[in-house]
C-alpha positions in Angstrom: 6.0 -22.8 2.4 5.3 -23.4 6.1 6.5 -21.1 8.7 6.6 -21.0 12.4 5.1 -17.9 14.2 8.4 -16.3 14.8 9.7 -16.9 11.3 6.5 -15.3 10.0 7.0 -12.4 12.2 10.5 -11.9 10.9 9.5 -12.4 7.4 6.8 -9.8 7.8 9.4 -7.3 9.1 11.4 -8.0 6.0 8.4 -7.4 3.9 7.7 -4.0 5.5 11.4 -3.1 5.0 11.1 -4.0 1.2 7.9 -2.0 0.9 9.5 1.1 2.6 12.2 1.4 -0.1 10.0 3.2 -2.8 10.5 6.6 -1.2 14.2 6.8 -0.9 14.6 5.1 -4.4 12.5 7.6 -6.1 14.5 10.3 -4.7 17.5 9.0 -6.6 15.8 9.2 -10.0 17.5 11.3 -12.7 14.9 12.1 -15.4 11.7 10.1 -14.8 8.8 12.0 -13.3 5.1 11.5 -12.3 3.3 9.0 -14.5 6.4 7.7 -16.2 7.8 6.6 -12.7 4.3 4.7 -12.2 4.5 3.3 -15.6 8.0 1.6 -15.3 7.3 0.5 -11.6 3.8 -1.1 -12.7 5.5 -2.7 -15.8 8.3 -4.3 -14.0 5.9 -5.5 -11.2 3.8 -7.2 -14.0 6.9 -8.8 -15.5 8.1 -10.0 -12.1 4.7 -11.5 -11.2 4.5 -13.3 -14.4 7.5 -15.4 -13.2 6.8 -15.3 -9.4 3.1 -16.3 -9.5 3.5 -19.6 -11.5 6.3 -20.6 -9.0 4.0 -20.1 -6.0 0.7 -21.2 -7.3 1.4 -23.1 -10.6 -0.2 -22.5 -14.0 -3.6 -22.5 -12.4 -3.0 -18.8 -11.5 -3.7 -17.8 -15.1 -7.1 -19.8 -15.0 -7.9 -17.9 -12.0 -7.3 -14.6 -14.0 -9.3 -15.8 -17.0 -12.3 -16.9 -15.0 -12.2 -14.1 -12.5 -15.7 -12.5 -11.8 -16.7 -8.9 -11.6 -15.5 -8.7 -8.0 -11.9 -10.0 -9.0 -11.5 -7.4 -11.8 -12.9 -4.6 -9.5 -10.1 -5.7 -7.0 -7.7 -5.4 -10.0 -8.8 -1.8 -10.7 -8.4 -1.0 -7.0 -4.9 -2.2 -7.0 -4.2 -0.2 -10.2 -5.5 3.0 -8.4 -3.2 2.2 -5.4 -0.2 1.6 -7.6 -0.8 4.8 -9.6 -1.7 7.2 -6.8 1.2 6.0 -4.6 3.9 6.7 -7.0 2.5 9.9 -8.3 2.0 11.3 -4.8 5.8 10.5 -4.1 6.5 12.8 -6.9 4.5 15.5 -5.5 5.0 15.5 -1.8 7.4 14.2 0.9 7.8 10.5 1.7 6.7 11.0 5.2 3.3 12.7 4.1 2.5 9.8 1.8 3.4 7.0 4.3 1.3 8.7 7.1 -1.6 9.2 4.8 -1.4 5.6 3.8 -1.7 4.6 7.4 -5.3 5.7 7.3 -6.1 2.4 5.4 -7.6 0.4 8.2 -9.8 3.1 9.5 -11.2 3.9 6.0 -11.9 0.2 5.7 -13.8 0.2 8.8 -15.9 3.2 7.7 -16.5 1.8 4.2 -17.3 -1.8 5.5 -19.8 -0.1 7.9 -21.6 1.7 5.1 -21.7 -0.9 2.4 -21.7 -4.4 4.1 -23.1 -3.3 7.6 -20.0 -4.2 9.8 -20.3 -2.9 13.3 -17.6 -0.4 14.3 -16.5 -0.8 18.0 -16.3 2.1 20.1 -12.5 2.0 20.3 -12.3 2.1 16.4 -14.5 5.2 16.4 -12.2 6.8 18.9 -9.2 5.8 16.8 -10.9 7.3 13.6 -11.5 10.7 15.5 -7.8 10.7 16.7 -6.4 9.9 13.4 -8.7 12.5 11.9 -7.3 15.1 14.1 -3.6 14.1 13.1 -4.4 14.2 9.5 -6.3 17.6 9.7 -3.1 19.0 11.5 -0.9 17.7 8.9 -3.2 19.0 6.0 -3.6 22.6 7.7 0.4 22.8 7.7 0.6 21.9 4.1 -2.0 24.3 2.6 0.7 27.0 2.8 3.6 24.7 2.0 2.5 23.7 -1.5 2.5 20.0 -0.8 -1.3 19.4 -0.2 -1.9 18.2 -3.8 0.5 15.3 -3.2 -1.1 14.4 0.0 -4.6 14.4 -1.6 -3.4 12.2 -4.2 -2.0 9.9 -1.6 -5.3 9.7 0.0 -6.6 7.8 -3.0 -4.4 4.9 -1.9 -6.1 4.0 1.4 -9.4 4.9 -0.1 -9.0 2.3 -2.9 -7.5 -0.2 -0.3 -10.6 0.0 1.7 -12.9 -0.5 -1.3 -10.7 -3.4 -2.2 -11.0 -5.1 1.2 -14.9 -4.4 1.4 -15.4 -6.0 -2.1 -13.2 -9.1 -1.1 -15.0 -9.6 2.2 -18.5 -9.2 0.5 -17.6 -11.7 -2.2 -16.3 -14.1 0.7 -19.7 -13.6 2.4 -21.5 -14.7 -0.8 -19.2 -17.8 -1.2 -16.8 -16.5 -3.8 -13.2 -16.0 -2.6 -10.9 -13.6 -4.4 -7.2 -14.5 -4.7 -5.7 -11.1 -4.1 -2.3 -11.9 -5.5 -3.5 -12.5 -9.2 -5.6 -9.4 -8.7 -2.3 -7.5 -8.0 -1.0 -8.7 -11.4 -4.2 -7.4 -12.9 -3.8 -4.1 -11.2 -0.1 -3.8 -12.4 -1.4 -4.6 -15.9 -4.1 -1.9 -15.9 -1.8 0.7 -14.1 0.9 0.1 -17.0 -1.7 0.5 -19.8 -3.4 3.5 -18.4 -0.2 5.4 -17.5 1.9 4.6 -20.7 0.1 7.5 -22.7 0.4 9.8 -19.9 4.0 9.0 -19.5 5.0 10.0 -23.1 7.5 11.0 -24.2 9.4 8.6 -22.1 12.6 10.3 -20.7 14.0 7.9 -18.1 17.7 7.1 -18.2 19.3 3.8 -18.0 19.9 4.6 -14.3 16.1 5.4 -13.7 14.9 2.2 -15.4 17.3 0.0 -13.4 16.0 1.6 -10.1 12.3 1.3 -11.2 12.9 -2.3 -12.2 14.4 -2.8 -8.7 11.2 -1.2 -7.3 8.8 -3.5 -9.4 10.6 -6.7 -8.2 11.9 -6.0 -4.8 9.5 -3.3 -3.5 6.3 -4.7 -4.8 6.3 -8.1 -6.4 8.4 -10.0 -4.0 7.0 -8.6 -0.6 3.4 -9.1 -2.2 4.0 -12.8 -2.6 5.7 -13.2 0.8 3.0 -11.3 2.7 0.5 -13.8 1.4 2.6 -16.5 3.0 2.9 -14.6 6.2 -1.0 -14.1 6.3 -1.4 -17.8 6.6 0.3 -17.9 10.0 -0.1 -14.5 11.5 -3.5 -13.2 12.7 -5.0 -10.0 11.2 -4.1 -7.6 14.2 -0.4 -8.8 14.0 -0.1 -8.1 10.3 -1.8 -4.6 10.8 0.6 -3.6 13.6 3.7 -5.0 11.9 2.7 -3.3 8.6 3.0 0.0 10.4 6.8 -0.6 10.5 6.6 0.5 6.7 6.0 4.1 8.0 9.0 4.2 10.4 11.2 2.4 8.0 10.2 4.7 5.0 10.6 7.9 6.8 14.0 6.8 8.2 15.2 5.5 4.8 14.2 8.8 3.2 15.9 10.7 6.0 19.2 8.9 6.0 19.3 8.0 2.2 18.0 11.0 0.5 18.3 13.8 3.4 14.5 14.3 3.4 13.9 15.6 6.9 10.2 15.1 8.0 8.5 18.3 9.2 7.2 18.8 12.7 3.6 18.9 11.5 4.2 15.4 9.9 5.9 13.9 13.0 3.1 15.3 15.4 0.3 14.4 13.0 1.8 11.0 12.1 2.3 10.2 15.8 -1.5 10.7 16.4 -2.5 8.4 13.5 0.1 5.8 14.4 -0.8 6.0 18.0 -4.4 5.5 17.2 -3.9 2.6 15.0 -1.7 0.9 17.5 -4.0 1.4 20.6 -7.0 0.3 18.5 -5.4 -2.9 17.3 -3.9 -3.9 20.8 -7.2 -3.3 22.6 -9.1 -5.3 20.0 -6.5 -8.1 20.1 -6.9 -8.2 24.0 -10.6 -8.3 23.8 -10.6 -11.2 21.3 -8.1 -13.0 23.4 
């Protein structure tokens, strides 16, 4: 699939819109909770990718999985942590809290890459890390008395695992071994399904719940995952990073309109600092490279 630049931008916007549906859909579940929500979503993601990946990459995708090295499987473990923590966090705290916390991913990535593979952090990125840290600290301080801190701390596992995943991928690339992240997503869905099934017992999801979670597995994760890889062949990393922030805006709006979940003042103010730091950091970096 070959795209023009504008087609890739529009497709990436559609991808972020699909990603952002997780929060509002989970708010309409009847009986499924916590680990059961995670199990069904990961299970249907696994089934979907077993169909989608051979369509995009042919049967060679299964050979990549069989012969994947240690870094490939570590990437799969990171994906499984991201899948599990994200859905559990959504059952413990508000959609806005989770999405703003996820936005820390690029900054955590910069820090972990600096520590483990020696990537230099530009002064603008240090400034963004400090500003985002202030925003998150403000959010967390407001949640200590609100009873939602546990969910936000669980959500923190997602950007941390994502940062480790990216660092492992970059280190492998530097050593001449490229990791195909899409098959690694399939492995992550498999691990997440296997690990969360015992924790989800006894299964209580209604047919309505299973239909919604199947929709999440296919439309919110499997399809946009494959499409984002197509977009990455055309768009530069800063473009993808900026467009991905639309997930936060779309997700909060969908939960607000579709589930009457109004974001708190602390989340709006803290989130504005986090998103503002990311936008300025990427725009300045993009201009410097240009």
